[in-house]
ZATOR-318019 format. One line per field, with one value per atom (N, C-alpha, C): residue number from 1; residue in one letter; x, y, z. Coordinates in nm, 4 decimals. Layout:
seq: (NUM/...)
type: (a/...)
east: (X/...)
north: (Y/...)
up: (Z/...)
! end
This chain:
seq: (1/1/1/2/2/2/3/3/3/4/4/4/5/5/5/6/6/6/7/7/7/8/8/8/9/9/9/10/10/10/11/11/11/12/12/12/13/13/13/14/14/14/15/15/15/16/16/16/17/17/17/18/18/18/19/19/19/20/20/20/21/21/21/22/22/22/23/23/23/24/24/24/25/25/25/26/26/26/27/27/27/28/28/28/29/29/29/30/30/30/31/31/31/32/32/32/33/33/33/34/34/34/35/35/35/36/36/36/37/37/37/38/38/38/39/39/39/40/40/40/41/41/41/42/42/42/43/43/43/44/44/44/45/45/45/46/46/46/47/47/47/48/48/48/49/49/49/50/50/50/51/51/51/52/52/52/53/53/53/54/54/54/55/55/55/56/56/56/57/57/57/58/58/58/59/59/59/60/60/60/61/61/61/62/62/62/63/63/63/64/64/64/65/65/65/66/66/66/67/67/67/68/68/68/69/69/69/70/70/70/71/71/71/72/72/72/73/73/73/74/74/74/75/75/75/76/76/76/77/77/77/78/78/78/79/79/79/80/80/80/81/81/81/82/82/82/83/83/83/84/84/84/85/85/85/86/86/86/87/87/87/88/88/88/89/89/89/90/90/90/91/91/91/92/92/92/93/93/93/94/94/94/95/95/95/96/96/96/97/97/97/98/98/98/99/99/99/100/100/100/101/101/101/102/102/102/103/103/103/104/104/104/105/105/105/106/106/106/107/107/107/108/108/108/109/109/109/110/110/110/111/111/111/112/112/112/113/113/113/114/114/114/115/115/115/116/116/116/117/117/117/118/118/118/119/119/119/120/120/120/121/121/121/122/122/122/123/123/123/124/124/124/125/125/125/126/126/126/127/127/127/128/128/128/129/129/129/130/130/130/131/131/131/132/132/132/133/133/133/134/134/134/135/135/135/136/136/136/137/137/137/138/138/138/139/139/139/140/140/140/141/141/141/142/142/142/143/143/143/144/144/144/145/145/145/146/146/146/147/147/147/148/148/148/149/149/149/150/150/150/151/151/151/152/152/152/153/153/153/154/154/154/155/155/155/156/156/156/157/157/157/158/158/158/159/159/159/160/160/160/161/161/161/162/162/162/163/163/163/164/164/164/165/165/165/166/166/166/167/167/167/168/168/168/169/169/169/170/170/170/171/171/171/172/172/172/173/173/173/174/174/174/175/175/175/176/176/176/177/177/177/178/178/178/179/179/179/180/180/180/181/181/181/182/182/182/183/183/183/184/184/184/185/185/185/186/186/186/187/187/187/188/188/188/189/189/189/190/190/190/191/191/191/192/192/192/193/193/193/194/194/194/195/195/195/196/196/196/197/197/197/198/198/198/199/199/199/200/200/200/201/201/201/202/202/202/203/203/203)
type: (m/m/m/l/l/l/d/d/d/k/k/k/n/n/n/i/i/i/i/i/i/q/q/q/i/i/i/h/h/h/k/k/k/n/n/n/y/y/y/d/d/d/t/t/t/l/l/l/g/g/g/p/p/p/f/f/f/e/e/e/r/r/r/v/v/v/c/c/c/v/v/v/e/e/e/r/r/r/w/w/w/k/k/k/h/h/h/m/m/m/n/n/n/p/p/p/s/s/s/w/w/w/n/n/n/y/y/y/m/m/m/f/f/f/i/i/i/f/f/f/d/d/d/n/n/n/d/d/d/l/l/l/d/d/d/e/e/e/y/y/y/i/i/i/k/k/k/d/d/d/v/v/v/w/w/w/p/p/p/e/e/e/y/y/y/s/s/s/d/d/d/q/q/q/f/f/f/n/n/n/s/s/s/y/y/y/q/q/q/g/g/g/v/v/v/l/l/l/r/r/r/s/s/s/q/q/q/f/f/f/m/m/m/r/r/r/l/l/l/a/a/a/a/a/a/v/v/v/y/y/y/r/r/r/h/h/h/g/g/g/g/g/g/l/l/l/y/y/y/a/a/a/d/d/d/c/c/c/d/d/d/c/c/c/y/y/y/p/p/p/v/v/v/r/r/r/p/p/p/i/i/i/e/e/e/s/s/s/f/f/f/v/v/v/d/d/d/t/t/t/s/s/s/k/k/k/d/d/d/s/s/s/t/t/t/w/w/w/f/f/f/e/e/e/l/l/l/i/i/i/n/n/n/r/r/r/d/d/d/g/g/g/e/e/e/g/g/g/k/k/k/p/p/p/i/i/i/i/i/i/a/a/a/d/d/d/y/y/y/l/l/l/y/y/y/a/a/a/a/a/a/r/r/r/k/k/k/g/g/g/h/h/h/p/p/p/y/y/y/v/v/v/d/d/d/e/e/e/i/i/i/i/i/i/r/r/r/e/e/e/c/c/c/f/f/f/r/r/r/r/r/r/s/s/s/a/a/a/e/e/e/n/n/n/a/a/a/h/h/h/m/m/m/n/n/n/k/k/k/p/p/p/e/e/e/t/t/t/f/f/f/a/a/a/k/k/k/y/y/y/m/m/m/y/y/y/g/g/g/s/s/s/s/s/s/g/g/g/i/i/i/h/h/h/c/c/c/w/w/w/s/s/s/d/d/d/i/i/i/v/v/v/v/v/v/e/e/e/k/k/k/y/y/y/k/k/k/v/v/v/e/e/e/r/r/r/s/s/s/l/l/l/g/g/g/c/c/c/g/g/g/g/g/g/c/c/c/r/r/r/p/p/p/v/v/v/d/d/d/m/m/m/k/k/k/e/e/e/n/n/n/p/p/p/g/g/g/a/a/a/w/w/w/h/h/h/v/v/v)
east: (1.1940/1.1131/0.9804/0.9278/0.8005/0.6863/0.5990/0.4812/0.3857/0.3341/0.2509/0.1041/0.0793/-0.0564/-0.0899/-0.2119/-0.2661/-0.3616/-0.3361/-0.4140/-0.4905/-0.6218/-0.7048/-0.7988/-0.8315/-0.9098/-1.0266/-1.1431/-1.2603/-1.3628/-1.4688/-1.5747/-1.6334/-1.6712/-1.7151/-1.7307/-1.7458/-1.7511/-1.8724/-1.9837/-2.1085/-2.1018/-2.0155/-2.0053/-1.9092/-1.8438/-1.7564/-1.8387/-1.7870/-1.8508/-1.8160/-1.8805/-1.8556/-1.7093/-1.6432/-1.5026/-1.4162/-1.4408/-1.3628/-1.3809/-1.5020/-1.5250/-1.4485/-1.4458/-1.3683/-1.2213/-1.1691/-1.0284/-0.9997/-1.0854/-1.0675/-1.0673/-1.1624/-1.1716/-1.0544/-1.0024/-0.8867/-0.7623/-0.7436/-0.6298/-0.6348/-0.7520/-0.7676/-0.7431/-0.8082/-0.8025/-0.6616/-0.5890/-0.4579/-0.3463/-0.3757/-0.2718/-0.3227/-0.3554/-0.4170/-0.3277/-0.1969/-0.1066/-0.0857/-0.1475/-0.1356/-0.2598/-0.2403/-0.3506/-0.4148/-0.5441/-0.6122/-0.6784/-0.6568/-0.7121/-0.7909/-0.9223/-1.0065/-1.0358/-0.9791/-0.9874/-1.0858/-1.1798/-1.2725/-1.1953/-1.2327/-1.1499/-1.1528/-1.2370/-1.2324/-1.1693/-1.1239/-1.0656/-0.9276/-0.8664/-0.7295/-0.7223/-0.8361/-0.8362/-0.7640/-0.8022/-0.7431/-0.5970/-0.5644/-0.4254/-0.3367/-0.3807/-0.3026/-0.2834/-0.3878/-0.3792/-0.2879/-0.2852/-0.2004/-0.0530/-0.0243/0.1149/0.1777/0.0979/0.1464/0.0598/0.0607/-0.0307/-0.0118/0.1089/0.1337/0.0580/0.0082/-0.0659/-0.2148/-0.2614/-0.3997/-0.5016/-0.4874/-0.5822/-0.5766/-0.4579/-0.4418/-0.5127/-0.4941/-0.5588/-0.7110/-0.7614/-0.9065/-0.9674/-0.8875/-0.9398/-0.9460/-0.8888/-0.8829/-1.0018/-1.0376/-1.1456/-1.1046/-1.1837/-1.1693/-1.0337/-0.9856/-0.8634/-0.7414/-0.7395/-0.6252/-0.6168/-0.7287/-0.7334/-0.6908/-0.7338/-0.7024/-0.5536/-0.4810/-0.3375/-0.2680/-0.3121/-0.2524/-0.2977/-0.4197/-0.4706/-0.3920/-0.3633/-0.2921/-0.1489/-0.0885/0.0445/0.0390/-0.0574/-0.0689/-0.1016/-0.1813/-0.2190/-0.0968/-0.0096/0.1109/0.2096/0.2198/0.3088/0.2639/0.1338/0.0808/0.0904/0.0599/0.0495/0.1634/0.2174/0.3156/0.2482/0.3075/0.2524/0.2399/0.1567/0.1347/0.0026/0.0072/-0.1150/-0.1510/-0.2802/-0.3284/-0.4633/-0.4817/-0.6138/-0.7136/-0.8375/-0.9398/-0.9646/-0.9193/-0.9369/-0.8088/-0.7109/-0.5917/-0.6239/-0.6159/-0.6537/-0.5292/-0.5157/-0.3959/-0.3973/-0.2840/-0.2688/-0.1925/-0.0942/-0.0115/-0.0091/0.0223/0.0363/0.1462/0.1303/0.2231/0.3665/0.3875/0.5243/0.5958/0.5260/0.5940/0.6606/0.6265/0.6907/0.7353/0.7097/0.7554/0.8474/0.9652/1.0599/1.0313/0.9662/0.9256/1.0426/1.1624/1.2784/1.3404/1.2934/1.3486/1.2596/1.3215/1.2501/1.1342/1.1556/1.0498/1.0646/0.9544/0.9549/0.8656/0.9176/0.8427/0.8151/0.6950/0.6558/0.6848/0.7607/0.7996/0.7269/0.6908/0.6375/0.7530/0.7296/0.8356/0.8097/0.9039/0.9013/0.7648/0.7014/0.5664/0.5619/0.6683/0.6664/0.7390/0.7781/0.8419/0.9890/1.0457/1.1852/1.2734/1.2157/1.2933/1.3216/1.2602/1.2833/1.1814/1.2261/1.1290/1.0502/0.9202/0.8330/0.7549/0.7617/0.6893/0.5397/0.4595/0.3140/0.2548/0.1420/0.0728/-0.0451/-0.0678/-0.1803/-0.1368/-0.0054/0.0457/0.1883/0.2109/0.3463/0.3486/0.4688/0.4817/0.5953/0.5785/0.6840/0.6582/0.7638/0.7446/0.6834/0.6273/0.5647/0.6650/0.6204/0.7042/0.8245/0.8229/0.9398/0.9639/1.0874/1.1154/1.0884/1.1017/1.0718/0.9255/0.8369/0.6933/0.6612/0.7229/0.7050/0.7529/0.8658/0.9186/0.8306/0.7765/0.6849/0.5618/0.5067/0.3880/0.4172/0.5285/0.5629/0.5872/0.6502/0.6735/0.5416/0.4504/0.3184/0.2424/0.2469/0.1819/0.2451/0.3781/0.4466/0.4072/0.4071/0.3753/0.2264/0.1425/-0.0017/-0.0508/0.0358/-0.0053/-0.0553/0.0023/-0.0441/-0.1487/-0.2758/-0.3830/-0.4620/-0.3950/-0.4632/-0.5194/-0.4616/-0.5053/-0.6204/-0.6594/-0.7545/-0.8908/-0.9303/-1.0618/-1.0556/-0.9446/-0.9295/-0.9097/-1.0149/-1.0061/-0.8920/-0.8596/-0.7572/-0.6173/-0.5975/-0.4643/-0.4618/-0.5764/-0.5826/-0.4977/-0.5058/-0.4314/-0.2813/-0.2315/-0.0890/-0.0514/-0.1403/-0.1174/-0.1100/-0.2019/-0.2054/-0.0772/-0.0357/0.0839/0.2061/0.2154/0.3325/0.3296/0.2097/0.2009/0.1912/0.1065/0.0884/0.0811/0.1122/0.1037/0.2388/0.2405/0.3557/0.4847/0.4774/0.6002/0.6618/0.5766/0.6267/0.6878/0.6165/0.6671/0.8015/0.8103/0.9319/1.0494/1.0217/1.1302/1.1983/1.1220/1.1800/1.2476/1.1751/1.2237/1.3292/1.2999/1.3887/1.5016/1.4655/1.5668/1.6551/1.5945/1.6722/1.7441/1.6723/1.7311/1.7795/1.7562/1.8078/1.7592/1.6367/1.5807/1.5399/1.5928/1.5646/1.4877/1.4551/1.3840/1.2462/1.2086/1.0819/1.0049/0.8725/0.7898/0.7939/0.8473/0.8753/0.7575/0.6465/0.5312/0.5459/0.6102/0.6425/0.5492/0.4488/0.3602/0.2151/0.1267/-0.0157/-0.0987/-0.0351/-0.1096/-0.1248/-0.2286/-0.2447/-0.1212/-0.0525/0.0662/0.1744/0.1859/0.2839/0.2466/0.1192/0.0728/0.0948/0.0717/0.0878/0.2320/0.3225/0.4642/0.5175/0.4706/0.5221/0.4143/0.3100/0.1960/0.2322/0.3347/0.3721/0.4392/0.4798/0.5520/0.4600/0.3343/0.2420/0.2057/0.2107/0.1702/0.0339/0.0023/-0.1218/-0.1800)
north: (1.3806/1.3191/1.2696/1.1676/1.1125/1.2058/1.2336/1.3155/1.2382/1.3053/1.2360/1.2351/1.1650/1.1453/0.9971/0.9660/0.8310/0.8356/0.7517/0.7558/0.6254/0.6374/0.5213/0.5590/0.4609/0.4857/0.3884/0.4411/0.3552/0.4317/0.3629/0.4300/0.5449/0.5167/0.6169/0.5493/0.6281/0.5728/0.4834/0.5203/0.4463/0.3032/0.2758/0.1405/0.0510/0.1054/0.0242/-0.0729/-0.1940/-0.2892/-0.2582/-0.3261/-0.2992/-0.3134/-0.4202/-0.4385/-0.3283/-0.2918/-0.1851/-0.0535/-0.0254/0.0996/0.1004/-0.0134/-0.0226/0.0049/-0.0547/-0.0345/0.1123/0.1736/0.3145/0.4041/0.3827/0.4677/0.4445/0.3230/0.2952/0.3684/0.3771/0.4530/0.5964/0.6562/0.7948/0.8027/0.7136/0.7186/0.6946/0.6029/0.5653/0.6587/0.7463/0.8355/0.9790/1.0415/1.1745/1.2848/1.2654/1.3685/1.3560/1.2559/1.2355/1.2893/1.3400/1.3880/1.2696/1.2478/1.1338/1.1781/1.0998/1.1327/1.0140/1.0304/0.9292/0.9775/0.9095/0.9543/0.8680/0.9303/0.8575/0.8059/0.6881/0.6235/0.6888/0.7899/0.8628/1.0014/1.0342/1.1664/1.1837/1.0734/1.0791/1.0695/1.0536/1.0332/1.1452/1.2679/1.3806/1.4005/1.3760/1.3889/1.2900/1.1650/1.0635/1.1032/1.1541/1.1938/1.3149/1.4045/1.5236/1.4918/1.4031/1.3741/1.2713/1.1774/1.0753/1.0773/1.1888/1.2059/1.1037/1.0527/0.9553/0.8249/0.8033/0.6819/0.7088/0.8267/0.8664/0.7712/0.7420/0.6526/0.5124/0.4698/0.3369/0.3297/0.4327/0.4342/0.4369/0.5115/0.5190/0.3837/0.2950/0.1643/0.0648/0.0994/0.0065/0.0221/-0.0883/-0.0886/-0.1719/-0.1607/-0.2483/-0.2463/-0.3660/-0.3783/-0.3274/-0.3442/-0.2935/-0.1423/-0.0761/0.0695/0.1138/0.0383/0.0756/0.0664/-0.0212/-0.0318/0.1011/0.1668/0.2954/0.4065/0.3960/0.4983/0.5017/0.3850/0.3842/0.4349/0.4072/0.4612/0.6123/0.6579/0.8003/0.8815/0.8254/0.8970/0.9259/0.8270/0.8470/0.9367/0.9234/1.0106/1.1563/1.1789/1.3155/1.3775/1.2995/1.3548/1.3127/1.1945/1.1401/1.0867/0.9843/0.9295/0.7789/0.7258/0.5825/0.5468/0.4534/0.4014/0.2698/0.2515/0.1245/0.0920/-0.0323/-0.0756/-0.0576/-0.0413/-0.0143/-0.1325/-0.2529/-0.3673/-0.4026/-0.3103/-0.3261/-0.2770/-0.3647/-0.3344/-0.2963/-0.1704/-0.1289/-0.1769/-0.2288/-0.2779/-0.1778/-0.1081/-0.0114/0.1205/0.2310/0.3591/0.3522/0.4287/0.4240/0.4512/0.5508/0.5901/0.4886/0.3836/0.2763/0.1783/0.1864/0.0968/0.1652/0.2952/0.3703/0.4826/0.4893/0.5965/0.7107/0.8153/0.9251/1.0124/0.9877/1.0672/1.0149/0.8987/0.8393/0.8704/0.8671/0.9010/0.8070/0.6796/0.5834/0.4612/0.3963/0.2750/0.1738/0.0570/-0.0406/-0.1653/-0.2127/-0.3339/-0.4541/-0.5473/-0.6633/-0.7892/-0.8726/-1.0041/-1.1021/-1.2107/-1.3102/-1.4288/-1.4543/-1.5754/-1.5987/-1.4932/-1.5055/-1.5925/-1.5912/-1.6652/-1.7993/-1.8391/-1.9689/-1.9722/-1.8583/-1.8529/-1.7817/-1.7416/-1.6774/-1.5310/-1.4702/-1.3288/-1.2422/-1.1325/-1.0414/-0.9685/-0.9578/-0.8905/-0.7833/-0.6600/-0.5534/-0.5659/-0.5203/-0.5313/-0.4067/-0.4255/-0.3116/-0.2657/-0.3295/-0.2925/-0.2090/-0.1989/-0.1203/-0.0794/0.0479/0.0952/0.2461/0.3011/0.4449/0.5025/0.6267/0.6982/0.8473/0.9261/1.0703/1.1178/1.2357/1.2957/1.3057/1.2628/1.2743/1.1832/1.0750/0.9867/0.9253/0.9317/0.8811/0.7322/0.6534/0.5113/0.4897/0.5697/0.5543/0.5904/0.6973/0.7352/0.6226/0.5638/0.4576/0.3330/0.3025/0.1886/0.2116/0.3325/0.3634/0.3457/0.3990/0.3890/0.2430/0.1669/0.0266/-0.0521/-0.0179/-0.0833/-0.0546/0.0692/0.1027/0.0248/0.0177/-0.0512/-0.1988/-0.2632/-0.4057/-0.4330/-0.3373/-0.3564/-0.3278/-0.2769/-0.2416/-0.3644/-0.4788/-0.6030/-0.6642/-0.6494/-0.6908/-0.8104/-0.8980/-1.0136/-1.1073/-1.1029/-1.1958/-1.1410/-1.0169/-0.9534/-1.0200/-1.0821/-1.1460/-1.2965/-1.3433/-1.4859/-1.5051/-1.5439/-1.5556/-1.6438/-1.7482/-1.8419/-1.7816/-1.6755/-1.6149/-1.4708/-1.4169/-1.2759/-1.2437/-1.3277/-1.2999/-1.2949/-1.3924/-1.3934/-1.2706/-1.2345/-1.1142/-0.9898/-0.9795/-0.8627/-0.8518/-0.9629/-0.9595/-0.9158/-0.9655/-0.9363/-0.8011/-0.7529/-0.6289/-0.5043/-0.5057/-0.3846/-0.4131/-0.5335/-0.5718/-0.5941/-0.6828/-0.6972/-0.7370/-0.8186/-0.8606/-0.7455/-0.6669/-0.5498/-0.4494/-0.4193/-0.3240/-0.3701/-0.4996/-0.5529/-0.5535/-0.5726/-0.5683/-0.4316/-0.3265/-0.1917/-0.1663/-0.1843/-0.1436/-0.2389/-0.3675/-0.4650/-0.5085/-0.5419/-0.5942/-0.4839/-0.3747/-0.2694/-0.1786/-0.1303/-0.0329/-0.0940/-0.2230/-0.2948/-0.2361/-0.1861/-0.1321/-0.2486/-0.2511/-0.3608/-0.3143/-0.1874/-0.1328/-0.1951/-0.2381/-0.3081/-0.2521/-0.2616/-0.2252/-0.3336/-0.4490/-0.5510/-0.6336/-0.6312/-0.7097/-0.8564/-0.8847/-1.0226/-1.0954/-1.0334/-1.1023/-1.0712/-1.1321/-1.1037/-1.2296/-1.3459/-1.4703/-1.5233/-1.6043/-1.6617/-1.7362/-1.8060/-1.8800/-1.7855/-1.6671/-1.5693/-1.5181/-1.4919/-1.4381/-1.5376/-1.6647/-1.7674/-1.7869/-1.7637/-1.7841/-1.6825/-1.5570/-1.4533/-1.3477/-1.3825/-1.2915/-1.1611/-1.1601/-1.0386/-0.9340/-0.9725/-0.8806/-0.7968/-0.8252/-0.7611/-0.6188/-0.5300/-0.3909/-0.3635/-0.4391/-0.4217/-0.5589)
up: (0.6445/0.7498/0.6937/0.7549/0.7115/0.7490/0.6528/0.6787/0.7700/0.8726/0.9716/0.9284/0.8195/0.7692/0.7729/0.8136/0.8009/0.6826/0.5829/0.4591/0.4412/0.4234/0.3920/0.2782/0.1937/0.0734/0.0661/0.0327/0.0135/-0.0684/-0.1129/-0.1885/-0.1072/0.0153/0.1118/0.2472/0.3515/0.4866/0.5063/0.4444/0.4644/0.4129/0.3173/0.2619/0.3404/0.4410/0.5246/0.6086/0.6257/0.7157/0.8606/0.9577/1.1007/1.1404/1.0953/1.1318/1.0732/0.9484/0.8852/0.9594/1.0041/1.0784/1.2099/1.2771/1.4016/1.3729/1.2679/1.2312/1.2020/1.1199/1.0830/1.2070/1.2957/1.4141/1.5095/1.5136/1.5999/1.5509/1.4180/1.3664/1.4175/1.4153/1.4629/1.6136/1.6883/1.8343/1.8882/1.8255/1.8772/1.8337/1.7381/1.6849/1.6746/1.7886/1.7855/1.7301/1.7285/1.6765/1.5255/1.4647/1.3213/1.2513/1.1309/1.0485/0.9773/1.0022/0.9400/0.8095/0.7030/0.5718/0.5173/0.5037/0.4411/0.2997/0.2016/0.0627/-0.0148/-0.0812/-0.1668/-0.2878/-0.3355/-0.4372/-0.5748/-0.5938/-0.7216/-0.7077/-0.5864/-0.5623/-0.6256/-0.6633/-0.7148/-0.8668/-0.9322/-1.0769/-1.1510/-1.1258/-1.1977/-1.1597/-1.0342/-0.9904/-1.0653/-1.0759/-1.1467/-1.2925/-1.3538/-1.4943/-1.5134/-1.4142/-1.4247/-1.4040/-1.3091/-1.2736/-1.3679/-1.4152/-1.5073/-1.6336/-1.7079/-1.8217/-1.9329/-1.9470/-2.0534/-2.0318/-1.9067/-1.8753/-1.8522/-1.8869/-1.8589/-1.9218/-2.0496/-2.1172/-2.0588/-2.0255/-1.9663/-1.8312/-1.7486/-1.6172/-1.6318/-1.7274/-1.7498/-1.7836/-1.8390/-1.8797/-1.7640/-1.6483/-1.5361/-1.4423/-1.3764/-1.2800/-1.1595/-1.0539/-0.9385/-0.8731/-0.8384/-0.7598/-0.8348/-0.9655/-1.0430/-1.0321/-1.0417/-1.0287/-0.8885/-0.7887/-0.6502/-0.6202/-0.6904/-0.6692/-0.6987/-0.8054/-0.8413/-0.7469/-0.6963/-0.6048/-0.4742/-0.4194/-0.2907/-0.3060/-0.4193/-0.4460/-0.4660/-0.5470/-0.5769/-0.4527/-0.3623/-0.2403/-0.1538/-0.1387/-0.0578/-0.1302/-0.2610/-0.3373/-0.3250/-0.3233/-0.3178/-0.1790/-0.0758/0.0597/0.1525/0.1303/0.2235/0.3478/0.4077/0.5310/0.5253/0.6139/0.6245/0.5578/0.4639/0.4032/0.4705/0.5006/0.5544/0.4926/0.4501/0.4055/0.5194/0.4840/0.5857/0.6789/0.6409/0.7301/0.8058/0.8073/0.8906/1.0314/1.1287/1.2673/1.3475/1.3878/1.4607/1.6055/1.6495/1.7858/1.8714/1.8086/1.8796/1.8030/1.8701/1.8000/1.6941/1.5884/1.4754/1.5179/1.6035/1.6368/1.7249/1.7665/1.8383/1.7430/1.6122/1.5157/1.3870/1.3716/1.2547/1.3008/1.2424/1.2707/1.1733/1.2185/1.1309/1.0869/1.1400/1.0985/0.9691/0.9235/0.8027/0.6824/0.5640/0.4417/0.4134/0.4316/0.4016/0.4899/0.5165/0.5968/0.5266/0.5024/0.4237/0.5058/0.4999/0.5709/0.4828/0.5326/0.4532/0.5000/0.4058/0.4369/0.4466/0.5172/0.5326/0.4408/0.3491/0.2679/0.2032/0.1548/0.1003/-0.0258/-0.1047/-0.2310/-0.2233/-0.1024/-0.0857/-0.1212/-0.1578/-0.1986/-0.0966/0.0144/0.1187/0.0964/-0.0050/-0.0320/0.0423/0.1052/0.1670/0.0594/0.0792/-0.0172/0.0562/0.0090/0.0762/0.0473/0.1402/0.1284/0.0647/-0.0016/-0.0611/0.0236/0.1385/0.2248/0.3448/0.3686/0.4804/0.4493/0.4246/0.3962/0.4166/0.4221/0.4456/0.3632/0.3202/0.2479/0.2580/0.2475/0.2505/0.1186/0.1214/0.0039/-0.1114/-0.2301/-0.3489/-0.3525/-0.2761/-0.2721/-0.4102/-0.4608/-0.5960/-0.6126/-0.5046/-0.5168/-0.5522/-0.4923/-0.5188/-0.6635/-0.7115/-0.8521/-0.9437/-0.9113/-0.9962/-0.9909/-0.8732/-0.8627/-0.9498/-0.9444/-1.0247/-1.1735/-1.2172/-1.3593/-1.4009/-1.3144/-1.3452/-1.3457/-1.2556/-1.2537/-1.3823/-1.4276/-1.5547/-1.6699/-1.6695/-1.7781/-1.7818/-1.6643/-1.6587/-1.6843/-1.6479/-1.6632/-1.8043/-1.8896/-2.0253/-2.1016/-2.0721/-2.1327/-2.0393/-2.0734/-1.9823/-2.0343/-2.1065/-2.1635/-2.0574/-1.9357/-1.8315/-1.7467/-1.7691/-1.6783/-1.6771/-1.7852/-1.7921/-1.7695/-1.7180/-1.6904/-1.5399/-1.4689/-1.3219/-1.2747/-1.3504/-1.3055/-1.3098/-1.3866/-1.3959/-1.3450/-1.3047/-1.2682/-1.1448/-1.0425/-0.9185/-0.9457/-1.0224/-1.0554/-1.1368/-1.2281/-1.3092/-1.2209/-1.1241/-1.0361/-0.9544/-0.8932/-0.8095/-0.8895/-1.0121/-1.0931/-1.1599/-1.1948/-1.2726/-1.1861/-1.0842/-1.0039/-0.8545/-0.8147/-0.6749/-0.6101/-0.5115/-0.4225/-0.4936/-0.5978/-0.6646/-0.7445/-0.8096/-0.8826/-0.7855/-0.6766/-0.5773/-0.5223/-0.4926/-0.4318/-0.5278/-0.6566/-0.7550/-0.7555/-0.7305/-0.7253/-0.5915/-0.4838/-0.3515/-0.2952/-0.2983/-0.2349/-0.3284/-0.4527/-0.5450/-0.6033/-0.6508/-0.7173/-0.6185/-0.5165/-0.4240/-0.2927/-0.2752/-0.1580/-0.0259/-0.0248/0.0989/0.1882/0.3084/0.3998/0.5229/0.5269/0.6420/0.6523/0.7688/0.7858/0.9037/0.8965/1.0114/1.1178/1.0832/1.1836/1.2287/1.1568/1.1990/1.1620/1.0513/1.0210/0.9274/0.8731/0.7805/0.8079/0.7306/0.7485/0.7580/0.7522/0.7529/0.8955/0.9219/1.0573/1.1060/1.0141/1.0569/1.1071/1.0467/1.0931/1.2314/1.2511/1.3791/1.4921/1.4641/1.5668/1.6068/1.5107/1.5400/1.6387/1.6326/1.7210/1.7460/1.8210/1.8394/1.9089/1.9923/2.0637/1.9785/1.8565/1.7691/1.6823/1.6870/1.5931/1.6322/1.5351/1.5529/1.4896/1.3838/1.3080/1.2788)
! end
């Protein structure tokens, strides 16, 4: 069963902007039976090094958004539950769109890469504690991120991120390898997606 934790990560609460604070408080207010966890972004450093020690030096060399990709994965692997970025605004209670009786629930984007393939999102997803898919995603992200020649080139960094530790890497494991088709059913995160079916949105 899915662990009933809501997990969000940031430097600290004081650095959140007004919209982010509204989002954070709504997650708590709308889901009173769920355990809310606000994790500081350096709280997972030692855990990551202990669980994946072979990548400790590599993780130490990362900063910013690349580092945060591993934190959000490690947080769900350690605690289990639903991860949401701090600027994800909840519209409905979690249990109206997440089946907690299942091992994992993945939010898919629609045709994000123009090829018609569903791609899971890294800003909103859920898995039970210790789920093997999450461990495999982390290991694959480390493997792909080992070559960091593009990190200092702004024109190629976004593509590098998506492929090495972002949505394309995650989707290669979950959607392509394991054929997981379970979706939170929101349909995407872009304005065009929202306009197409506004009543379907949960977040």
